[in-house]
C-alpha positions as CSV (number, residue, x, y, z in Angstrom):
1,M,27.7,10.0,-27.2
2,D,28.1,7.9,-30.3
3,A,24.8,6.4,-31.6
4,L,26.6,3.4,-33.2
5,R,28.4,2.4,-30.0
6,L,25.3,3.0,-27.9
7,R,23.2,0.8,-30.2
8,A,25.8,-2.0,-30.0
9,V,25.7,-2.0,-26.2
10,I,21.9,-2.0,-26.2
11,R,21.9,-4.9,-28.7
12,R,24.3,-6.8,-26.5
13,E,22.1,-6.3,-23.4
14,V,19.0,-7.4,-25.3
15,L,20.7,-10.6,-26.5
16,S,22.0,-11.2,-22.9
17,L,18.5,-10.7,-21.6
18,R,16.9,-13.1,-24.1
19,R,19.4,-15.8,-23.1
20,D,18.7,-15.3,-19.4
21,M,15.2,-16.7,-19.0
22,T,15.3,-16.2,-15.2
23,R,15.8,-12.4,-15.5
24,L,13.2,-12.3,-18.3
25,R,10.6,-14.0,-16.2
26,L,11.5,-11.7,-13.3
27,L,10.9,-8.7,-15.5
28,I,7.6,-9.8,-17.2
29,V,5.8,-12.3,-15.0
30,A,6.8,-11.4,-11.5
31,P,5.5,-7.8,-11.4
32,V,2.0,-8.9,-12.4
33,L,1.9,-11.8,-9.9
34,Q,3.2,-9.4,-7.2
35,L,0.5,-6.9,-8.0
36,V,-2.3,-9.5,-7.7
37,L,-0.9,-10.9,-4.5
38,F,-0.2,-7.6,-2.8
39,G,-3.5,-6.2,-4.1
40,Y,-5.4,-8.7,-2.1
41,A,-3.0,-8.9,0.9
42,A,-2.1,-5.3,1.4
43,T,-5.4,-4.0,2.7
44,N,-6.5,-2.1,5.8
45,D,-10.2,-3.1,5.4
46,V,-11.6,-4.7,8.5
47,R,-14.2,-7.4,7.7
48,H,-15.7,-10.4,9.4
49,V,-14.3,-9.8,12.9
50,P,-15.1,-12.8,15.1
51,V,-17.3,-11.8,18.1
52,A,-18.2,-13.9,21.1
53,I,-21.4,-12.7,23.0
54,C,-22.6,-13.4,26.5
55,D,-26.2,-12.5,26.8
56,L,-27.2,-12.4,30.5
57,D,-30.5,-10.5,29.8
58,M,-32.2,-12.9,27.4
59,T,-34.8,-10.4,26.4
60,R,-36.3,-9.4,23.1
61,E,-34.2,-6.2,23.1
62,S,-30.9,-8.1,23.6
63,R,-31.8,-10.6,20.9
64,K,-32.5,-7.8,18.5
65,L,-29.1,-6.3,19.3
66,I,-27.4,-9.6,18.6
67,A,-29.3,-9.9,15.3
68,E,-28.0,-6.5,14.3
69,I,-24.4,-7.5,15.0
70,Q,-24.9,-10.7,13.0
71,A,-26.4,-8.8,10.1
72,S,-23.4,-6.4,9.9
73,R,-20.8,-7.2,7.3
74,Y,-18.0,-6.3,9.8
75,F,-18.7,-9.0,12.4
76,I,-19.2,-12.8,12.6
77,L,-20.8,-14.3,15.6
78,E,-18.2,-16.9,16.6
79,A,-19.8,-18.1,19.8
80,S,-22.6,-17.5,22.4
81,V,-21.7,-18.3,26.0
82,L,-23.7,-18.2,29.2
83,D,-20.9,-17.1,31.6
84,P,-18.6,-14.0,31.0
85,R,-15.7,-16.0,32.3
86,Q,-16.0,-18.2,29.1
87,L,-15.0,-15.2,27.0
88,E,-11.4,-15.2,28.1
89,P,-10.5,-18.6,26.6
90,L,-12.0,-17.6,23.3
91,L,-9.9,-14.4,23.2
92,L,-6.8,-16.2,24.3
93,S,-7.1,-18.9,21.6
94,G,-7.8,-16.3,18.9
95,R,-11.2,-17.7,18.0
96,A,-12.7,-14.3,18.9
97,Q,-11.3,-10.8,18.7
98,V,-14.1,-9.1,20.5
99,G,-16.1,-10.2,23.5
100,L,-19.5,-8.6,24.3
101,V,-21.4,-8.9,27.6
102,I,-25.0,-7.8,27.7
103,P,-25.9,-7.3,31.3
104,V,-29.0,-8.6,33.1
105,E,-30.8,-5.2,33.3
106,F,-30.1,-4.3,29.7
107,A,-33.7,-4.0,28.5
108,S,-35.0,-2.5,31.7
109,D,-32.3,0.1,31.8
110,L,-33.2,1.2,28.3
111,S,-36.9,1.4,29.2
112,R,-36.1,3.6,32.2
113,G,-33.8,5.8,30.2
114,A,-30.9,5.1,32.6
115,G,-28.4,4.2,29.8
116,A,-27.5,0.5,29.5
117,Q,-24.0,-0.5,30.3
118,I,-22.4,-3.1,28.0
119,G,-19.1,-4.9,28.7
120,L,-16.7,-4.9,25.7
121,Y,-13.5,-6.9,25.7
122,V,-11.1,-6.6,22.8
123,D,-8.0,-8.5,21.8
124,G,-5.4,-5.8,21.2
125,T,-2.8,-8.0,19.7
126,D,-3.7,-6.7,16.2
127,S,-4.0,-3.0,17.1
128,N,-5.4,-2.0,13.6
129,T,-8.2,-4.6,13.7
130,A,-8.9,-3.9,17.4
131,G,-9.2,-0.2,16.9
132,I,-11.3,-0.2,13.8
133,G,-13.4,-3.2,14.9
134,T,-14.1,-1.5,18.2
135,A,-15.1,1.7,16.5
136,Y,-17.5,-0.1,14.3
137,L,-19.0,-2.0,17.1
138,V,-19.4,1.1,19.3
139,G,-21.0,2.9,16.4
140,L,-23.4,0.0,15.9
141,L,-24.3,0.0,19.6
142,R,-24.9,3.8,19.6
143,A,-27.1,3.5,16.4
144,H,-29.1,0.7,18.1
145,Q,-29.7,2.9,21.2
146,L,-30.6,5.9,19.0
147,R,-33.2,3.8,17.1
148,W,-34.6,2.6,20.3
149,T,-34.9,6.2,21.7
150,M,-36.6,7.3,18.5
151,R,-39.1,4.5,18.7
152,Q,-39.9,5.5,22.3
153,L,-40.3,9.2,21.4
154,Q,-42.6,8.3,18.5
155,R,-44.8,6.4,20.8
156,L,-45.0,9.5,23.0
157,G,-45.7,11.7,19.9
158,A,-42.3,13.5,20.2
159,G,-40.5,11.8,17.3
160,D,-40.8,14.7,14.9
161,V,-39.4,17.2,17.5
162,A,-36.5,14.9,18.2
163,A,-35.7,14.3,14.5
164,S,-35.5,18.1,13.8
165,G,-32.2,18.4,15.7
166,L,-28.7,18.7,14.2
167,Q,-28.2,16.2,11.3
168,S,-25.2,15.6,9.1
169,E,-24.8,13.7,5.8
170,P,-21.2,12.8,5.1
171,R,-20.1,12.6,1.5
172,V,-16.8,10.9,0.5
173,W,-14.9,12.2,-2.4
174,Y,-12.4,10.4,-4.7
175,N,-12.9,7.0,-3.1
176,V,-16.7,6.9,-2.5
177,D,-16.9,3.3,-1.4
178,L,-13.9,3.6,0.9
179,R,-12.3,0.6,-0.8
180,S,-8.8,0.0,0.6
181,V,-7.8,-1.6,-2.7
182,N,-8.3,1.7,-4.5
183,Y,-5.7,3.2,-2.1
184,M,-3.2,0.3,-2.0
185,V,-3.1,-0.9,-5.6
186,P,-1.6,2.3,-7.0
187,A,1.0,2.1,-4.3
188,V,1.8,-1.5,-5.1
189,F,2.2,-0.3,-8.7
190,G,5.1,1.9,-7.6
191,M,6.5,-0.6,-5.2
192,V,6.8,-3.3,-7.8
193,L,8.6,-1.0,-10.2
194,L,10.9,0.0,-7.4
195,V,11.8,-3.5,-6.4
196,I,12.2,-4.9,-10.0
197,T,14.3,-2.0,-11.4
198,I,16.7,-1.6,-8.5
199,N,17.2,-5.3,-8.1
200,L,18.1,-5.9,-11.7
201,S,20.1,-2.7,-12.3
202,S,22.1,-3.3,-9.1
203,L,23.5,-6.5,-10.7
204,A,24.2,-5.0,-14.1
205,V,27.8,-4.0,-13.7
206,V,28.9,-6.3,-10.9
207,R,27.7,-9.3,-12.8
208,Q,29.9,-8.4,-15.8
209,R,32.8,-7.8,-13.4
210,E,32.5,-11.3,-12.0
211,T,32.2,-12.9,-15.4
212,G,35.1,-11.0,-16.8
213,T,33.3,-9.2,-19.7
214,L,33.7,-5.8,-18.1
215,E,37.4,-5.7,-18.8
216,Q,36.8,-6.6,-22.4
217,L,34.4,-3.6,-22.7
218,L,36.9,-1.2,-21.0
219,V,39.5,-1.8,-23.8
220,T,37.0,-0.6,-26.5
221,P,36.4,3.1,-27.4
222,L,33.2,2.8,-25.4
223,R,32.5,5.8,-23.1
224,T,31.3,5.4,-19.5
225,S,28.0,7.2,-20.2
226,E,27.4,5.0,-23.3
227,F,28.0,1.9,-21.4
228,L,25.7,2.8,-18.5
229,V,22.9,4.1,-20.8
230,G,23.1,1.1,-23.1
231,T,23.1,-1.3,-20.1
232,V,19.9,0.1,-18.6
233,V,17.9,0.9,-21.7
234,P,16.6,-2.7,-22.3
235,L,15.7,-2.9,-18.6
236,G,13.9,0.4,-18.8
237,V,11.9,-0.7,-21.8
238,A,10.9,-4.0,-20.2
239,A,10.0,-2.1,-17.0
240,M,7.7,0.3,-19.0
241,V,6.0,-2.8,-20.5
242,D,5.6,-4.0,-16.9
243,A,4.0,-0.7,-16.0
244,G,1.5,-1.0,-18.8
245,L,0.6,-4.6,-17.7
246,I,0.2,-3.5,-14.1
247,V,-2.1,-0.6,-15.0
248,L,-4.2,-3.0,-17.1
249,V,-4.5,-5.4,-14.2
250,A,-5.3,-2.6,-11.8
251,L,-8.1,-1.2,-14.0
252,N,-9.6,-4.4,-15.2
253,W,-9.0,-6.9,-12.4
254,F,-9.2,-4.7,-9.3
255,H,-11.4,-2.1,-10.9
256,V,-9.4,0.8,-9.5
257,P,-10.7,4.1,-10.9
258,F,-8.3,6.2,-12.9
259,R,-9.2,9.9,-13.3
260,G,-5.9,11.4,-14.4
261,D,-3.8,11.6,-17.6
262,F,-2.2,8.3,-18.8
263,V,0.5,10.2,-20.7
264,L,1.5,12.0,-17.5
265,L,1.4,8.7,-15.5
266,F,3.8,6.9,-17.9
267,A,6.0,9.9,-18.2
268,M,6.5,10.1,-14.5
269,A,6.9,6.3,-14.3
270,A,9.8,6.7,-16.8
271,V,11.4,9.3,-14.6
272,F,10.9,7.1,-11.6
273,L,12.5,4.2,-13.4
274,V,15.5,6.4,-14.4
275,A,16.0,7.3,-10.7
276,N,15.8,3.7,-9.6
277,M,18.1,2.3,-12.2
278,S,20.6,5.1,-11.6
279,L,20.6,4.2,-7.9
280,G,21.0,0.5,-8.8
281,L,23.9,1.3,-11.0
282,V,25.6,3.2,-8.2
283,I,25.2,0.1,-6.0
284,S,26.4,-2.2,-8.8
285,V,29.6,-0.1,-9.4
286,L,30.4,0.1,-5.7
287,A,29.6,-3.5,-4.9
288,K,32.4,-6.2,-5.2
289,T,30.0,-9.2,-5.6
290,Q,26.5,-9.8,-6.6
291,Q,25.6,-11.0,-3.0
292,E,26.9,-7.7,-1.7
293,A,24.8,-5.8,-4.2
294,Q,21.6,-7.7,-3.3
295,I,22.2,-7.0,0.4
296,V,22.7,-3.3,-0.1
297,T,19.6,-3.2,-2.4
298,F,17.5,-4.9,0.3
299,L,18.7,-2.4,2.9
300,F,17.6,0.4,0.7
301,I,14.2,-0.9,-0.5
302,M,12.8,-1.7,3.0
303,P,13.2,1.9,4.4
304,S,12.0,3.3,1.1
305,V,8.7,1.3,1.3
306,L,8.2,2.0,5.1
307,L,9.0,5.7,4.9
308,S,7.2,6.5,1.7
309,G,3.7,6.5,3.0
310,F,3.0,3.1,1.4
311,M,1.4,1.7,4.5
312,F,1.7,4.3,7.2
313,P,0.8,8.0,6.8
314,I,3.9,10.3,6.9
315,A,2.0,12.8,9.0
316,N,1.8,10.2,11.9
317,M,5.6,9.8,11.9
318,P,7.9,11.7,14.3
319,P,9.2,15.0,12.9
320,F,12.8,13.8,12.4
321,V,11.5,10.7,10.4
322,Q,9.3,12.9,8.3
323,A,12.4,14.9,7.4
324,L,14.1,11.7,6.2
325,T,11.2,10.9,3.9
326,Y,12.1,13.9,1.7
327,A,15.3,12.0,0.6
328,I,13.2,9.0,-0.8
329,P,12.2,9.2,-4.5
330,F,9.4,6.6,-3.9
331,R,7.6,9.1,-1.6
332,Y,7.1,11.6,-4.5
333,F,6.1,8.9,-7.0
334,L,3.6,7.6,-4.6
335,E,1.9,11.0,-4.2
336,I,1.9,11.4,-8.0
337,V,0.4,7.9,-8.7
338,R,-2.3,8.3,-6.0
339,G,-3.1,11.8,-7.2
340,L,-3.6,10.6,-10.8
341,F,-5.5,7.5,-10.0
342,L,-7.9,8.7,-7.3
343,R,-8.1,12.5,-7.5
344,G,-7.5,13.1,-11.2
345,V,-5.1,16.0,-10.5
346,G,-2.5,17.1,-13.0
347,V,0.7,19.2,-13.3
348,V,-0.9,22.2,-11.6
349,V,-1.1,20.3,-8.4
350,L,1.7,17.7,-8.7
351,W,4.5,19.9,-10.0
352,P,6.4,20.0,-6.7
353,Q,6.5,16.1,-6.6
354,M,7.3,15.9,-10.3
355,L,10.2,18.4,-10.0
356,A,11.6,16.6,-7.0
357,L,11.4,13.2,-8.7
358,S,13.1,14.6,-11.8
359,G,15.8,16.1,-9.7
360,F,16.5,12.8,-8.1
361,A,16.6,11.0,-11.5
362,L,19.1,13.5,-13.0
363,G,21.3,13.7,-9.9
364,L,21.5,9.9,-9.5
365,M,22.3,9.4,-13.1
366,L,25.1,11.9,-13.0
367,L,26.4,10.3,-9.8
368,A,26.4,6.9,-11.4
369,V,28.4,8.2,-14.4
370,R,30.9,10.0,-12.1
371,I,31.4,7.0,-9.8
372,M,31.8,4.7,-12.8
373,R,34.5,6.8,-14.2
374,K,36.4,6.9,-10.9
375,R,36.1,3.2,-10.2
376,L,37.0,2.0,-13.7
């Protein structure tokens, strides 16, 4: 590989990039905006679930239960109704996601120790919110009943005996506050790099073919490897600048903890970018038009995001789908990024993912060079 020819190709691509302000904005501005937007939007946290309550008991104990629900950060009291039949219109319209019916004998059943029965109606349209919100509310109701039982036992002088039973104190590691943003923002970091690099590199060759400049390059002494490397180097440098900006935003805007090694993070980001740009070059060489390249890129990006563990745990997928995820480079980079950000692990733990990602990068680069030689 001749350094002079390679430098000439790189200089040509830099000048082309400087003249194309659309691509330049896409490289520099779009990733940061996407991180901010996705950082707020891509969250599994359940907060402020609207609740409608029908209190048929109207006692001090039922009012205390309602006050506890209102004081919780997970729920908002949307409406109070007098008839259970009024809950259905609220659930149908979406004003409430949970309907709660406190029966007439609620306080008296508690005092007799008979176990109070509470009606709970949940809108299951959004299964995630329904499941998590219901779990929160059931936990709140059980805690209320436990506190009431403890008060009754203390009145009878048996509180100390009851309190001496089995107790547990859970301790959360790595994400102590259970903030969904700590889990999602590192994943968005990888997704933004994936989208930007594949999109731009997939247009690198096919755009030159459409404008007629590719034929001019082919009559020069330029080698295939020099052309491909020189084409993607400016994109890679710009993408690494994006990576630095994204990390700064993640740490200073979203306050995501970082416990790993920055050198290892950016080294693996560079390997990930090589894999993405190599795949983009393969698409660009095989595609006949820019529109075709964009369609193929979209068809690849969507499965990569869905099957990488970005939103859905891989362990919950069917076995044959789990097997497919091993063919997706984004899966390995996602495990590396989350391990570095949240757990602070290093090469000792992450070497299988690092080895697999490096293998994908090398294999895709060699594939791009081979296809380029055959096609041109």
